[in-house]
C-alpha positions as CSV (number, residue, x, y, z in Angstrom):
1,M,0.0,0.0,0.0
2,K,2.9,2.4,0.8
3,L,4.4,1.7,-2.5
4,F,1.1,2.5,-4.3
5,I,0.8,5.8,-2.5
6,T,4.4,6.7,-3.2
7,L,3.9,5.9,-6.9
8,L,0.7,7.8,-7.0
9,A,2.4,10.8,-5.4
10,L,5.2,10.7,-7.9
11,L,2.8,10.5,-10.8
12,F,1.0,13.7,-9.6
13,A,4.2,15.5,-8.8
14,H,5.4,14.8,-12.4
15,S,2.2,16.1,-14.0
16,A,2.5,19.2,-11.9
17,M,6.0,20.0,-13.0
18,A,6.5,22.8,-15.5
19,E,7.1,22.0,-19.2
20,D,9.5,23.5,-21.6
21,T,8.8,24.8,-25.1
22,T,11.5,25.4,-27.8
23,I,11.2,27.9,-30.6
24,D,13.8,28.0,-33.4
25,M,14.9,31.4,-34.8
26,L,15.2,30.8,-38.5
27,N,16.1,32.6,-41.8
28,K,13.6,30.5,-43.7
29,L,10.7,28.2,-43.0
30,E,8.6,26.9,-45.9
31,K,7.9,30.0,-48.0
32,R,8.6,32.6,-45.4
33,N,11.9,34.3,-44.5
34,M,12.9,35.5,-41.1
35,V,10.6,33.5,-38.9
36,F,10.2,31.9,-35.5
37,S,9.4,28.2,-35.9
38,K,6.3,28.6,-33.7
39,E,4.4,31.9,-33.9
40,I,1.9,31.2,-31.2
41,V,2.6,29.0,-28.2
42,K,0.3,28.3,-25.2
43,I,2.0,27.4,-21.9
44,D,1.2,27.3,-18.2
45,V,2.4,29.7,-15.6
46,G,5.9,28.6,-14.5
47,D,6.8,27.1,-17.9
48,T,10.0,28.1,-19.7
49,V,10.4,28.9,-23.4
50,F,13.7,28.4,-25.0
51,W,14.5,30.2,-28.2
52,K,17.3,28.5,-30.2
53,S,19.5,30.5,-32.5
54,I,19.5,28.0,-35.4
55,D,20.4,30.6,-37.9
56,K,22.6,33.6,-36.9
57,G,21.5,37.2,-36.7
58,H,18.3,36.8,-34.6
59,N,17.2,37.7,-31.1
60,V,14.1,37.9,-29.0
61,Q,12.7,41.1,-27.5
62,F,9.4,41.5,-25.7
63,I,7.4,44.4,-27.1
64,S,7.4,46.5,-24.0
65,K,4.8,49.2,-25.1
66,G,1.5,47.3,-24.7
67,G,2.9,43.9,-25.7
68,V,3.2,42.2,-22.3
69,P,1.1,41.9,-19.2
70,E,1.5,44.5,-16.5
71,G,4.4,43.9,-14.2
72,V,6.6,42.1,-16.7
73,E,10.1,43.4,-16.9
74,K,11.8,44.2,-20.2
75,F,13.4,41.2,-21.9
76,K,15.9,41.4,-24.8
77,S,18.3,38.6,-25.7
78,K,21.6,39.0,-27.5
79,V,21.8,38.6,-31.2
80,S,22.8,35.1,-32.4
81,K,22.5,33.6,-28.9
82,D,20.1,31.2,-27.5
83,A,17.6,32.7,-25.0
84,E,15.2,31.4,-22.3
85,Y,12.5,33.0,-20.2
86,T,10.3,31.5,-17.5
87,F,6.8,32.9,-17.6
88,N,5.4,33.6,-14.1
89,I,2.8,36.2,-15.0
90,P,-0.3,35.1,-16.9
91,G,-1.3,36.9,-20.1
92,I,-0.3,37.3,-23.7
93,Y,3.4,38.2,-24.5
94,A,4.2,39.7,-27.9
95,Y,7.8,39.5,-29.0
96,W,9.9,40.1,-32.1
97,C,13.3,39.7,-33.5
98,T,14.7,43.2,-33.2
99,P,16.7,43.2,-36.5
100,H,13.8,41.6,-38.4
101,K,10.7,43.0,-36.8
102,S,9.7,44.9,-40.0
103,M,10.1,41.7,-42.0
104,G,7.4,40.1,-39.9
105,M,9.5,38.1,-37.4
106,I,7.1,38.1,-34.5
107,G,5.4,35.7,-32.2
108,F,3.1,35.4,-29.2
109,V,3.2,33.4,-26.0
110,I,-0.1,32.9,-24.2
111,V,0.4,32.1,-20.5
112,G,-2.3,30.3,-18.5
113,D,-5.0,30.7,-21.1
114,D,-5.2,34.4,-20.0
115,L,-6.3,36.7,-22.8
116,S,-7.0,39.7,-20.5
117,N,-4.5,42.0,-22.2
118,L,-5.6,41.2,-25.8
119,E,-6.9,44.7,-26.4
120,S,-3.5,46.1,-25.4
121,I,-1.8,43.6,-27.8
122,K,-4.1,44.8,-30.6
123,K,-2.9,48.4,-30.1
124,V,0.8,47.7,-30.4
125,K,2.5,49.6,-33.2
126,Y,3.7,46.7,-35.3
127,S,6.0,47.8,-38.2
128,G,6.3,46.7,-41.8
129,K,5.1,43.1,-42.5
130,S,4.7,42.5,-38.8
131,K,1.4,44.5,-38.9
132,K,-0.4,42.1,-41.2
133,I,1.2,39.0,-39.6
134,A,0.1,40.3,-36.1
135,E,-3.4,40.8,-37.4
136,T,-3.5,37.2,-38.7
137,L,-2.1,35.7,-35.5
138,I,-4.4,37.8,-33.2
139,A,-7.4,36.6,-35.2
140,E,-6.1,33.0,-34.6
141,I,-5.8,33.7,-30.9
142,E,-9.3,35.1,-30.8
143,G,-10.4,31.8,-32.3
C-alpha cells in the first residue's frame, strides 16, 4: 500500500512540473523568410520557453509598449545567442526579433490561457510586414 501511495504521489508530482517549449529562430521556414518556428505557443504559468539560434542574426525582444502583461520586466536577448525565459505572470506576450521586426519576425506566448491583455496587444504599433502577420495571429488567438 505504501508503494502504491508513493507511486501515485510521484505521478501527480510529475504532472504538476513545468514543461518547456522550444522555438527556433530561422532565416527560412517553408515559403517565409525571417521567422520563428512557432508563432503562437500556449503554456502554463511557470513554464519556460527556449529560443534556439538555429540561424545567426536573430534575437528575442518582448514588445514593451503594450505587448506584455502589467508587471513584466523588459526582456531582450543578445543577437545570435540562445535565450530562455520563465513565464510567471499570466497573459499574452508579444515579441519580435529586433533586427527583423519589420520583416514580420514576431510571435506570441499565451500564458495560463489568460487573454485579459488582448486589447492592449491589438494596439501595439507593429512595423512593416509585422502588422499584417500580427493581425492574422491575433485573429487566430481570438479563435
